[in-house]
C-alpha positions as CSV (number, residue, x, y, z in Angstrom):
1,M,78.4,92.2,111.8
2,T,80.8,92.9,108.8
3,T,82.5,95.9,109.9
4,M,82.9,98.9,107.0
5,I,85.5,101.9,106.5
6,A,83.0,105.0,107.6
7,E,85.2,107.5,105.8
8,L,84.4,105.4,102.5
9,Y,81.1,105.1,103.0
10,D,80.7,108.6,103.7
11,A,82.6,109.4,100.7
12,L,79.9,107.2,98.3
13,I,77.6,109.0,99.8
14,A,78.6,112.6,99.1
15,A,79.1,111.6,95.7
16,G,75.4,110.6,95.0
17,S,76.0,106.9,95.1
18,P,72.5,104.7,97.2
19,E,73.1,104.2,100.7
20,D,72.9,99.9,100.1
21,K,75.5,100.2,97.5
22,A,77.5,102.2,99.3
23,R,77.5,100.5,102.6
24,K,78.3,96.8,100.5
25,A,80.9,98.5,98.8
26,A,82.7,99.4,101.8
27,E,82.4,96.8,103.7
28,A,84.1,94.9,100.5
29,M,87.0,97.1,100.7
30,T,87.6,96.1,104.4
31,A,86.8,92.6,103.8
32,S,89.2,92.3,100.7
33,E,91.8,94.7,101.8
34,G,91.9,93.5,105.3
35,F,93.0,97.4,106.4
36,E,92.7,97.0,110.5
37,P,95.6,94.4,110.1
38,R,97.1,96.8,107.6
39,F,97.2,99.9,109.2
40,L,98.5,97.9,112.2
41,R,101.4,96.1,110.1
42,I,102.2,99.8,109.3
43,E,102.1,101.6,111.9
44,S,104.8,98.6,113.4
45,D,106.8,99.2,111.0
46,I,107.0,103.1,111.6
47,S,107.3,102.3,114.7
48,E,110.6,100.1,114.1
49,L,111.8,102.8,111.9
50,K,111.9,105.6,114.6
51,R,113.6,103.0,117.4
52,D,116.3,102.6,114.1
53,L,116.8,106.0,113.6
54,S,117.3,106.9,117.2
55,E,119.9,104.5,117.0
56,L,121.6,105.5,114.0
57,K,121.5,108.8,116.0
58,Q,123.3,107.9,119.0
59,D,125.9,105.7,116.9
60,V,126.3,109.1,114.8
61,A,126.8,111.1,118.3
62,E,129.3,108.1,119.4
63,L,131.5,108.6,116.2
64,K,131.9,112.2,116.6
65,R,133.4,112.2,119.7
66,D,135.6,109.3,118.8
67,A,136.5,111.6,115.8
68,L,137.1,114.9,118.2
69,L,139.2,112.1,120.5
70,M,141.2,111.0,116.9
71,K,141.8,114.8,115.9
72,W,143.4,115.7,119.1
73,M,145.7,112.8,119.6
74,L,147.0,113.5,116.5
75,G,147.6,117.0,117.6
76,F,149.8,115.6,120.2
77,V,151.8,113.0,117.7
78,L,152.5,116.1,115.4
79,A,153.4,118.3,118.1
80,F,155.8,115.9,120.1
81,Q,157.4,114.8,116.4
82,I,158.3,118.2,115.6
83,A,159.5,118.9,118.8
84,I,161.7,115.9,118.7
85,F,162.7,117.4,115.1
86,V,163.2,120.8,115.6
87,K,165.6,119.3,119.2
88,L,167.4,117.1,116.8
89,L,168.3,120.0,114.4
90,L,169.3,122.4,117.3
91,H,171.4,120.1,119.0
């Protein structure tokens, strides 16, 4: 028993194609294109992209935390250097 794309079959029938020709066309499209493995491959690619996007979001969040820490560290270093400079001028 061959499989066919029901949506394609229904569309061909609605367009006025004879039933036997619509069935053969839908079966031929399924056999020639390999629709199910193709759709499974696309779904697999989409799930992989979602996983990659999730990892990317985590990496961006980590970079933001690191940038905040670096800003605070730079602020303390600058404040310390200014304090030393002021002390040297006033001494």
